[in-house]
C-alpha positions as CSV (number, residue, x, y, z in Angstrom):
1,P,13.6,-10.2,-3.6
2,Q,15.7,-12.1,-1.1
3,P,15.0,-15.9,-1.1
4,S,13.2,-17.5,1.7
5,P,15.4,-19.1,4.3
6,T,13.4,-22.3,4.0
7,A,12.5,-24.5,1.0
8,K,9.0,-23.0,0.9
9,P,7.9,-19.5,-0.2
10,Q,7.0,-17.1,2.7
11,V,5.1,-13.9,2.9
12,D,7.6,-11.0,2.9
13,P,7.3,-9.7,6.4
14,A,8.4,-6.2,5.4
15,L,5.3,-5.9,3.1
16,A,2.7,-7.9,5.1
17,S,-0.4,-6.2,6.2
18,Q,-3.6,-7.3,7.9
19,P,-6.6,-8.0,5.7
20,D,-9.6,-5.7,5.8
21,Y,-12.5,-7.3,7.6
22,P,-15.7,-7.0,5.6
23,P,-17.9,-4.5,7.5
24,E,-21.1,-6.5,7.0
25,A,-19.4,-9.6,8.3
26,R,-18.1,-7.7,11.4
27,R,-21.6,-6.2,12.0
28,I,-23.3,-9.6,11.9
29,G,-20.5,-11.3,13.8
30,F,-19.3,-13.7,11.1
31,E,-15.9,-15.4,11.7
32,G,-13.9,-18.0,9.9
33,K,-10.6,-19.2,8.4
34,V,-9.9,-19.1,4.8
35,H,-7.1,-21.3,3.3
36,I,-5.6,-20.0,0.0
37,R,-3.5,-21.9,-2.4
38,A,-1.0,-19.9,-4.4
39,D,1.6,-20.6,-7.1
40,I,4.6,-18.3,-6.4
41,S,7.0,-17.2,-9.1
42,A,10.8,-17.1,-8.7
43,K,10.4,-13.3,-8.3
44,G,8.1,-13.7,-5.4
45,C,4.8,-12.8,-7.2
46,A,1.7,-14.9,-6.9
47,E,0.9,-16.2,-10.3
48,R,-2.3,-18.0,-9.4
49,M,-4.4,-17.9,-6.3
50,E,-7.5,-19.8,-5.3
51,I,-9.6,-20.6,-2.2
52,A,-8.4,-24.0,-1.0
53,R,-10.8,-24.1,1.9
54,S,-13.7,-21.7,2.3
55,S,-14.7,-20.1,5.6
56,G,-18.3,-20.7,4.6
57,V,-18.9,-16.9,4.3
58,E,-18.6,-15.5,0.8
59,S,-17.6,-12.0,1.9
60,L,-14.8,-13.3,4.2
61,D,-13.5,-15.6,1.3
62,A,-13.5,-12.6,-1.1
63,A,-11.7,-10.3,1.3
64,A,-9.1,-12.9,2.1
65,L,-8.4,-13.6,-1.6
66,E,-8.2,-9.8,-2.4
67,W,-5.8,-9.3,0.5
68,A,-3.6,-12.3,-0.5
69,E,-3.4,-11.1,-4.1
70,G,-1.6,-7.9,-2.9
71,L,1.1,-9.8,-0.9
72,R,4.7,-10.2,-2.0
73,F,6.5,-13.4,-1.2
74,L,10.1,-14.5,-0.5
75,P,10.5,-17.2,-3.1
76,A,11.7,-20.7,-2.2
77,Q,15.3,-21.6,-2.8
78,V,16.7,-25.1,-3.0
79,D,20.4,-25.7,-3.2
């Protein structure tokens, strides 16, 4: 993959999608933000991902993590 134009990895915009919202969370009206921490390889693959900050709703956290695991990244490049 092409390197990120910044010193930080970025989601490859050509391959980005929207996460699937869990149907039960939508039906009940749950909302929240999930923060995910990821280690990105030099090839742009996530080698390790974890929930850094939970939304407080298990189904939202699981859906966000599943979505993020399918992303490709533009790896960081320094010098």
